[in-house]
C-alpha positions as CSV (number, residue, x, y, z in Angstrom):
1,M,0.0,0.0,0.0
2,K,1.4,3.4,-1.0
3,S,1.0,6.5,1.1
4,G,1.0,10.1,0.0
5,N,0.3,13.5,1.5
6,S,-2.9,15.4,1.4
7,S,-4.2,18.4,3.2
8,R,-5.8,16.2,5.8
9,G,-4.7,12.6,6.4
10,A,-3.1,10.1,4.1
11,V,-4.1,8.9,0.7
12,H,-3.7,5.1,0.6
13,V,-3.7,3.5,-2.9
14,P,-3.7,-0.3,-3.3
15,E,-0.6,-1.6,-5.0
16,A,-0.8,-2.5,-8.6
17,G,0.3,-6.0,-9.5
18,G,-0.9,-9.5,-10.1
19,A,-2.4,-12.0,-7.8
20,E,1.0,-13.0,-6.3
21,A,1.7,-9.4,-5.2
22,Q,-1.7,-9.0,-3.8
23,L,-1.4,-12.2,-1.8
24,A,2.0,-11.2,-0.5
25,E,0.6,-7.9,0.7
26,Q,-2.4,-9.6,2.4
27,Q,-0.1,-12.1,4.1
28,E,2.0,-9.3,5.5
29,R,-1.0,-7.6,6.9
30,A,-2.3,-10.9,8.4
31,R,1.0,-11.5,10.2
32,Q,0.4,-8.4,12.2
33,K,-3.1,-9.4,13.4
34,D,-4.4,-11.6,16.2
35,P,-5.3,-15.1,14.8
36,Q,-8.8,-15.0,16.3
37,L,-9.5,-11.7,14.6
38,L,-8.4,-13.2,11.3
39,K,-10.8,-16.2,11.8
40,D,-13.7,-13.9,12.8
41,L,-13.3,-12.0,9.6
42,L,-13.4,-15.1,7.5
43,E,-16.5,-16.4,9.4
44,K,-18.4,-13.1,8.8
45,M,-17.5,-13.0,5.1
46,L,-18.5,-16.6,4.6
47,L,-21.8,-16.0,6.5
48,V,-22.6,-13.1,4.2
49,R,-21.8,-15.2,1.1
50,R,-23.9,-18.2,2.1
51,F,-26.8,-16.0,3.2
52,E,-26.8,-14.1,-0.1
53,E,-26.6,-17.3,-2.1
54,K,-29.6,-18.6,-0.2
55,C,-31.5,-15.3,-0.8
56,A,-31.0,-15.8,-4.6
57,E,-32.4,-19.3,-4.2
58,M,-35.4,-18.1,-2.2
59,Y,-36.1,-15.3,-4.6
60,T,-36.2,-17.7,-7.5
61,L,-38.6,-19.9,-5.5
62,G,-40.9,-16.9,-4.9
63,K,-40.3,-16.7,-1.2
64,I,-38.8,-13.3,-1.5
65,G,-40.5,-10.6,-3.6
66,G,-40.0,-7.0,-4.6
67,F,-36.5,-5.6,-4.9
68,C,-33.5,-7.7,-3.8
69,H,-29.9,-6.5,-4.3
70,L,-27.2,-9.1,-3.4
71,Y,-23.8,-8.4,-2.0
72,I,-21.9,-11.3,-3.4
73,G,-18.3,-10.2,-4.3
74,Q,-18.3,-7.2,-2.0
75,E,-18.2,-9.0,1.4
76,A,-14.7,-7.7,2.3
77,V,-15.9,-4.1,2.4
78,A,-18.8,-4.5,4.9
79,V,-17.0,-7.0,7.1
80,G,-13.6,-5.2,7.2
81,A,-15.2,-1.8,7.8
82,I,-17.8,-2.7,10.4
83,T,-15.3,-4.9,12.4
84,A,-13.2,-1.8,13.0
85,L,-16.1,-0.2,14.9
86,E,-17.2,-0.4,18.5
87,P,-20.6,-1.4,19.8
88,Q,-21.8,2.1,20.4
89,D,-21.1,3.2,16.8
90,A,-23.7,3.8,14.1
91,V,-24.0,2.3,10.6
92,L,-26.1,3.5,7.7
93,C,-26.3,1.8,4.3
94,S,-27.9,1.9,1.0
95,Y,-30.3,-0.8,-0.3
96,R,-27.6,-3.5,-0.8
97,E,-27.3,-4.0,3.0
98,H,-27.9,-7.6,3.9
99,G,-24.2,-8.1,4.3
100,H,-23.7,-5.1,6.4
101,A,-26.5,-6.2,8.7
102,L,-24.9,-9.6,9.2
103,A,-21.4,-8.0,9.7
104,R,-23.0,-5.9,12.4
105,S,-24.0,-9.2,14.1
106,M,-27.7,-9.0,13.4
107,D,-29.5,-12.3,13.8
108,P,-29.9,-14.0,10.4
109,G,-33.4,-15.2,11.3
110,P,-35.1,-11.8,11.6
111,V,-33.1,-10.6,8.6
112,M,-34.3,-13.4,6.4
113,A,-37.9,-13.1,7.8
114,E,-37.8,-9.4,6.7
115,L,-36.9,-10.5,3.2
116,F,-39.8,-12.9,3.3
117,G,-42.1,-10.1,4.5
118,K,-43.0,-11.9,7.7
119,S,-44.1,-10.3,11.0
120,T,-41.0,-11.6,12.8
121,G,-38.7,-9.6,10.5
122,C,-36.5,-6.9,11.9
123,S,-38.9,-4.3,10.4
124,K,-42.0,-6.4,11.0
125,G,-42.1,-7.4,7.4
126,K,-42.9,-3.9,6.2
127,G,-39.5,-2.9,4.9
128,G,-38.3,-5.9,3.0
129,S,-34.8,-6.2,1.4
130,M,-34.0,-2.5,1.3
131,H,-35.0,-1.6,4.9
132,I,-33.1,-3.8,7.3
133,F,-32.9,-2.1,10.7
134,D,-31.8,-2.8,14.3
135,Q,-31.5,0.2,16.6
136,S,-30.1,-1.9,19.4
137,L,-27.0,-2.5,17.3
138,G,-26.8,1.0,15.9
139,F,-27.7,-0.3,12.5
140,L,-29.8,2.5,11.3
141,G,-31.1,1.0,8.1
142,G,-30.8,0.3,4.5
143,H,-32.2,3.2,2.5
144,G,-33.9,2.9,-0.9
145,I,-33.2,6.4,-2.1
146,V,-29.8,6.6,-3.8
147,G,-27.6,8.7,-1.4
148,G,-30.5,9.4,0.9
149,Q,-28.6,8.1,3.9
150,I,-25.6,10.4,3.4
151,P,-27.0,13.6,5.0
152,L,-28.7,11.4,7.6
153,A,-25.3,10.0,8.6
154,A,-24.0,13.6,9.0
155,G,-27.0,14.3,11.2
156,V,-26.4,11.2,13.4
157,A,-22.7,12.3,13.7
158,F,-23.8,15.8,14.6
159,A,-26.1,14.4,17.3
160,A,-23.2,12.4,18.8
161,K,-21.0,15.4,18.9
162,Y,-23.7,17.7,20.3
163,L,-24.5,15.1,23.1
164,N,-20.8,14.5,23.7
165,Q,-21.2,10.8,23.0
166,P,-18.1,8.8,21.9
167,R,-19.9,7.5,18.8
168,V,-18.6,7.2,15.3
169,T,-21.0,7.1,12.3
170,L,-20.1,4.9,9.3
171,C,-22.1,5.5,6.1
172,F,-21.9,3.2,3.1
173,F,-23.1,4.1,-0.4
174,G,-22.3,3.3,-4.0
175,E,-20.1,5.2,-6.5
176,A,-23.2,6.6,-8.3
177,A,-24.2,8.5,-5.2
178,V,-21.2,10.8,-5.3
179,N,-22.7,12.8,-8.1
180,I,-25.8,13.9,-6.2
181,G,-25.9,17.3,-4.4
182,S,-26.4,16.0,-0.9
183,F,-23.1,14.1,-1.0
184,H,-21.3,17.4,-1.4
185,E,-23.4,19.3,1.1
186,S,-22.9,16.5,3.7
187,L,-19.1,16.4,3.2
188,N,-18.8,20.2,3.4
189,L,-20.8,20.3,6.7
190,A,-19.0,17.3,8.1
191,Q,-15.6,18.9,7.7
192,L,-16.8,22.4,8.6
193,W,-18.4,21.2,11.8
194,K,-15.8,18.6,12.5
195,L,-18.2,15.6,12.7
196,P,-17.1,12.0,13.7
197,V,-18.4,10.4,10.5
198,I,-16.8,8.2,7.9
199,F,-18.2,8.1,4.4
200,I,-17.3,5.0,2.5
201,I,-17.8,4.7,-1.3
202,E,-18.3,1.1,-2.4
203,N,-17.1,1.5,-5.9
204,N,-18.2,-1.6,-7.7
205,E,-17.8,0.1,-11.1
206,F,-21.4,0.1,-12.1
207,G,-24.4,2.3,-11.2
208,M,-27.0,-0.2,-12.1
209,G,-25.8,-1.0,-15.7
210,T,-23.8,2.2,-16.3
211,P,-20.0,2.1,-15.9
212,I,-18.4,4.7,-13.8
213,L,-16.3,6.0,-16.7
214,K,-19.6,7.3,-18.2
215,T,-20.7,9.1,-15.1
216,S,-17.7,10.6,-13.4
217,S,-15.1,13.0,-14.8
218,I,-12.5,11.6,-12.4
219,R,-11.6,8.0,-11.7
220,N,-10.2,8.4,-8.2
221,L,-13.4,9.3,-6.4
222,S,-11.6,9.8,-3.1
223,E,-10.2,13.0,-4.5
224,K,-13.6,14.6,-4.1
225,A,-12.7,15.0,-0.4
226,G,-9.9,17.4,-1.4
227,S,-12.5,20.1,-2.1
228,Y,-13.4,20.1,1.6
229,E,-9.9,19.5,3.0
230,M,-11.1,16.2,4.3
231,A,-9.0,13.2,5.0
232,R,-9.3,10.6,2.3
233,A,-8.1,7.1,1.4
234,V,-8.4,4.4,-1.2
235,V,-8.5,0.8,0.0
236,D,-8.6,-2.5,-1.9
237,G,-12.3,-3.6,-1.4
238,M,-11.4,-7.2,-2.4
239,D,-9.0,-7.4,0.6
240,V,-10.7,-7.5,4.0
241,L,-7.5,-6.6,5.8
242,S,-6.9,-3.5,3.6
243,V,-10.4,-2.4,4.4
244,Y,-10.0,-3.1,8.1
245,D,-6.7,-1.2,8.4
246,G,-8.0,1.8,6.4
247,L,-11.2,2.0,8.5
248,S,-9.3,1.6,11.8
249,E,-7.3,4.7,11.0
250,A,-10.4,6.6,10.0
251,V,-12.3,5.5,13.1
252,E,-9.4,6.6,15.4
253,R,-9.4,10.0,13.6
254,A,-13.2,10.4,14.1
255,R,-13.2,9.3,17.7
256,K,-10.2,11.2,18.9
257,E,-10.2,14.3,16.7
258,N,-13.9,14.6,15.6
259,L,-12.8,14.6,12.0
260,P,-14.5,13.0,9.0
261,T,-12.9,10.8,6.3
262,L,-13.9,9.8,2.8
263,I,-12.9,6.3,1.9
264,E,-13.1,4.7,-1.5
265,A,-13.2,0.9,-1.4
266,R,-12.6,-0.4,-4.9
267,T,-14.6,-3.6,-5.2
268,Y,-16.8,-5.5,-7.7
269,R,-20.2,-7.2,-7.5
270,F,-20.4,-10.7,-9.0
271,M,-24.2,-10.6,-9.3
272,G,-26.3,-8.2,-11.3
273,H,-27.6,-4.9,-9.9
274,S,-30.6,-6.7,-8.5
275,M,-32.3,-10.1,-8.9
276,S,-34.1,-8.7,-11.9
277,D,-30.7,-8.2,-13.6
278,P,-28.7,-11.2,-15.0
279,A,-25.4,-11.8,-13.5
280,H,-23.4,-10.1,-16.3
281,G,-26.3,-8.4,-18.0
282,T,-25.7,-6.7,-21.3
283,Y,-23.3,-4.1,-19.9
284,R,-20.3,-6.4,-19.1
285,T,-19.0,-9.5,-20.7
286,K,-18.7,-13.0,-19.1
287,E,-14.9,-12.7,-19.6
288,E,-14.8,-9.5,-17.5
289,L,-16.8,-11.2,-14.8
290,A,-14.6,-14.3,-14.8
291,E,-11.5,-12.1,-14.5
292,H,-12.9,-10.3,-11.4
293,R,-13.9,-13.6,-9.9
294,Q,-10.2,-14.5,-9.8
295,R,-10.0,-11.8,-7.1
296,D,-12.8,-13.3,-5.0
297,P,-12.2,-11.8,-1.5
298,I,-13.1,-15.0,0.4
299,K,-11.0,-17.3,-1.7
300,R,-8.0,-15.0,-1.6
301,Y,-8.3,-14.5,2.1
302,T,-8.7,-18.2,2.8
303,S,-5.5,-18.9,0.8
304,T,-3.7,-16.3,2.9
305,L,-4.8,-17.9,6.2
306,E,-3.9,-21.4,4.9
307,S,-0.5,-20.2,3.8
308,L,0.2,-18.9,7.3
309,G,-0.9,-22.0,9.0
310,I,-3.8,-20.3,10.8
311,I,-6.4,-22.6,9.3
312,N,-6.5,-25.8,7.2
313,Q,-9.0,-27.5,4.9
314,E,-10.7,-29.3,7.7
315,Y,-11.3,-26.0,9.5
316,I,-12.7,-24.5,6.4
317,D,-15.1,-27.4,5.8
318,D,-16.3,-27.4,9.4
319,L,-16.9,-23.6,9.3
320,D,-18.7,-23.8,6.0
321,S,-20.9,-26.6,7.3
322,K,-21.7,-24.6,10.5
323,I,-22.6,-21.5,8.5
324,R,-24.8,-23.4,6.0
325,E,-26.7,-24.8,9.0
326,V,-27.2,-21.3,10.5
327,V,-28.5,-20.0,7.1
328,G,-30.8,-23.0,6.8
329,Q,-32.2,-22.3,10.3
330,A,-32.8,-18.7,9.2
331,V,-34.8,-19.9,6.2
332,T,-36.8,-22.2,8.4
333,F,-37.5,-19.5,10.9
334,A,-38.7,-17.1,8.1
335,D,-40.8,-19.8,6.3
336,E,-42.6,-20.8,9.5
337,S,-43.2,-17.2,10.7
338,P,-46.6,-15.6,10.4
339,D,-47.5,-13.0,7.8
340,P,-48.4,-9.5,9.0
341,T,-52.1,-9.1,9.8
342,A,-54.5,-6.6,8.3
343,E,-54.3,-4.7,11.7
344,D,-50.5,-4.4,11.2
345,L,-51.1,-1.9,8.4
346,T,-51.9,0.8,11.0
347,T,-49.2,0.0,13.6
348,N,-45.8,1.9,13.8
349,V,-47.1,4.5,11.5
350,Y,-46.1,8.1,12.1
351,L,-49.0,10.6,12.2
352,P,-48.1,14.2,12.5
């Protein structure tokens, strides 16, 4: 990872190079970490992967309806970032947030039940895929409006500072959201008012089916922070340890100095934009998708831990079996849960 100077903080850019260079860099990072932390990161990423695979299956069977945006391929971003937080911190996401919810330790059962539209869901079956929420964990929701959560995150961070609470706010959004006005307004106020908030761009290269090269005049999106003299960084979103290290630095800045950070995590989604979009669609080739799958964050990370003797194939098989059982139990819980009643239409409704 290279470092450079900026007006505020460091700019971290993932090293260029092939798979061997990336593996060597990840191995070096892993050597500096506690083995239990390394195992926890693997378990969380694998849980997200198996959960999302099961969501795709349940959607095909008609158990899940409406919109459903899967996170397969991007697991390292949510897991690496959220693991760097403390329990009192807050997390806001866009509509591709199942993985973030699980990374924040939400119970897979109520999450799956919400996707099924059941009354036992975390939002009582009224939110569905795009509105996962758990206030007890500081998980303040998926948000269906592109970029709608960005000014909300600034507001949550403002409240923490105003109340003198040691809470950091982490806000996830896609690269397409950086071109909307509230992104710039939020960054400006966050730096002006010195708010403990971290804005993280999950740059998966496509806004729905439109490549970023057709929507942004600059490729390095983290440079947008320079307009506000805000700390900024680029991390390898396919490397969970790169994300974890980058976020740990930003979290410390926010907690100790009340200063925001803009982080660009360069990642790639292996599925389509949503379940209504084929895996590769008409906007990218099968060859491109296959090339990116060579950088699968879970496979690469598993290879790193194996090479360092931290885990072996028996450990991986046992872990995968355990996680598949957890996901299966979540499906059973959701399938057997009751649907909301007609009376539920008028509960938890805000009336001014």
